C-alpha positions in Angstrom: -0.1 0.1 0.1 1.2 3.6 -0.7 2.0 5.6 2.3 -0.4 8.2 3.6 0.3 11.6 2.3 2.1 13.7 5.0 -0.2 16.7 5.3 -0.1 19.5 7.9 -2.4 18.5 10.7 -3.4 20.5 13.7 -2.6 18.8 17.1 -5.5 17.1 18.7 -7.3 19.4 21.4 -8.2 17.8 24.7 -11.9 19.0 24.1 -12.2 17.8 20.5 -14.4 14.7 20.0 -12.1 11.6 19.7 -12.1 7.9 19.9 -9.6 5.2 21.2 -7.4 3.1 18.8 -9.5 0.0 19.9 -12.8 1.6 19.1 -11.6 2.9 15.7 -9.9 -0.4 14.7 -13.2 -2.0 15.1 -15.1 0.4 13.0 -12.5 0.0 10.2 -12.2 -3.6 10.4 -8.5 -3.8 11.2 -6.6 -4.7 14.2 -5.6 -2.1 17.1 -1.9 -3.1 16.3 -2.5 -1.9 12.8 -3.8 1.4 14.2 -0.9 1.6 16.6 1.6 1.0 13.6 0.1 3.9 11.7 0.4 6.0 14.7 4.3 5.1 15.1 4.8 5.6 11.3 3.2 9.2 11.4 0.3 8.4 9.2 -2.3 8.9 11.9 -2.2 11.6 14.5 -3.1 10.9 18.1 -2.5 12.1 21.6 -2.0 10.2 24.8 -4.5 10.6 27.7 -3.1 8.6 30.5 -2.1 5.1 29.0 -4.6 5.5 25.9 -4.1 7.1 22.6 -6.9 9.3 21.5 -7.7 10.0 17.8 -9.8 13.0 16.7 -12.9 12.0 14.8 -11.6 14.5 12.0 -8.4 12.4 11.9 -10.4 9.2 11.7 -12.3 10.4 8.7 -9.3 11.4 6.9 -7.3 8.3 7.5 -10.5 6.2 6.6 -10.7 8.0 3.2 -7.0 7.4 2.6 -7.1 3.8 3.5 -10.2 2.9 1.8 -8.9 4.5 -1.5 -5.7 2.8 -1.1 -7.2 -0.6 -0.5 -9.5 -0.3 -3.6 -6.6 0.9 -5.7 -4.4 -2.0 -4.4 -7.2 -4.8 -5.2 -8.6 -3.3 -8.4 -6.7 -5.5 -10.8 -7.5 -8.6 -8.8 -11.2 -7.6 -8.8 -11.2 -7.1 -12.6 -9.6 -10.5 -13.1 -12.3 -12.1 -11.0 -15.1 -10.4 -12.9 -13.9 -10.7 -16.3 -11.3 -13.3 -16.4 -7.9 -13.0 -18.0 -5.4 -10.2 -17.9 -7.0 -6.8 -17.7 
């Protein structure tokens, strides 16, 4: 998969609506370890509140759009082969 674009993002404010990496991973259908790796790589911005990483809802939506677009792009050739057979 391609890397998420490094865009200038505002840091998460403590009063901003947010979710945990576990809650976000469930809604996206990936493991919490995948989310943690994306945080470590710098592709997903979070702040720590105590022992938990909090991810802003706006950041969740930005990353979800990138991830789904990248997933579709990655699997498009296989889907065409399955639908129409042969090399597309």
